N, C-alpha and C positions, 0 to 999 in steps of 0.2 A: 909958691907957698904950699906946704903939705898940710892936710887936715888930720891925717892919721899917721902914727909912727909905724915904720916898717917892722914887720916881725922877722927876726933872724935868730940864728943860734946864739949870737952874742946877747940879744935881748932876753932869751930864755934862760941864760945863765946869770942874769943880773941878780943882785940881792933882792930886788922887789919880786921878781919871778920866783926865786927860791923861797921867799917868805910865803908867797901864794901857794906854792906846792906843799910847803910844810903845813899850812892851814888846811889844805885838802886832806892830807894824810892824818892830821890830828882829828879833824871832823869825822873821817871814816873810822878811825880807831874808837872814838867815843860812841859813834852810832852802832858799831859792832858790839861794844860792851852793853849798850842799852837794849839791844835786840835779842840778846841771849835768852834761850828758853828758861834756864835757871839763872836769874839775875844775881850777880854778886856785887856788893857795894865796891866802889872804887873812889880814888882821890884824884882831883884835878889840882895840880900845883902850878902857880903862876910865876912869871918872871919877877914879880914884886916880892915873892916869898909867901904870899897868901895861899891858902889851900881850902878847897871845898870838898867835903865828903858827899858823894852821891849815894844816897841810901835807897832810892827808889827811882826806877826809870820814868815814872810819871811826873817827876819834879824837874825834868830837863828837856829843853828844846834846843836842838842844834840847828843853827841857821847857816847862811852862806859864809858870813865872816865873823859871827859872834854866837855866843851860847847864852841862853836864859836859864838860870838856876833859881828855883824857888826853895826856900827853907821850909822844912816840914812843920806843920801845925802853926803857921804864922802867915802874916801878909808880907814878910820880908822876901826880897828877891834881889838878884844881881844880874847884870848883863856883863859877860866876859868876852872880850875880843879874842878870837882864836889865835891871833898873832902872839898874844901874851901867855898862852898855855905852854909851860916849859916841860911838863911831864904829866902823864896819865898813869897812875900807879894802882895796882890791885891791892885791895885791903886783905891782909892775912887774917884767916880765921872766919871768913864768911860774914854773916850778918850778926854774929854775937850770940845766937841762940842755939848753937850746936849743929845747925844744918848748913849745908853747903851754899844755900841761897834760897830765894823765894821764887816760886813758879810765876812766870809772867801770865797775866790775864789774857785770854783770847778776846780779840776784838770782834765785834759783830758786824 
């Protein structure tokens, strides 16, 4: 009796492994957008058709397999599994006030 599955190229090409790799690239893409010096809002589209506009990098936490999104000026929030993120889209027109984005605060 084996206690662990063997790792092979066949296992790495399985749908589960491909889903995990997609989660990693999705998380990296979101983290890159959040870390930009001049933050530009973007939209996260889910496989269900729901979408969330990320208007501030302070409202999002990307974890290993899911993402926490807080809605501005409220106590509402949602946990989104990264597996369900279908697209990460840039918002055209910046943040709506004529500038390209908002400068990210320096952390102390």
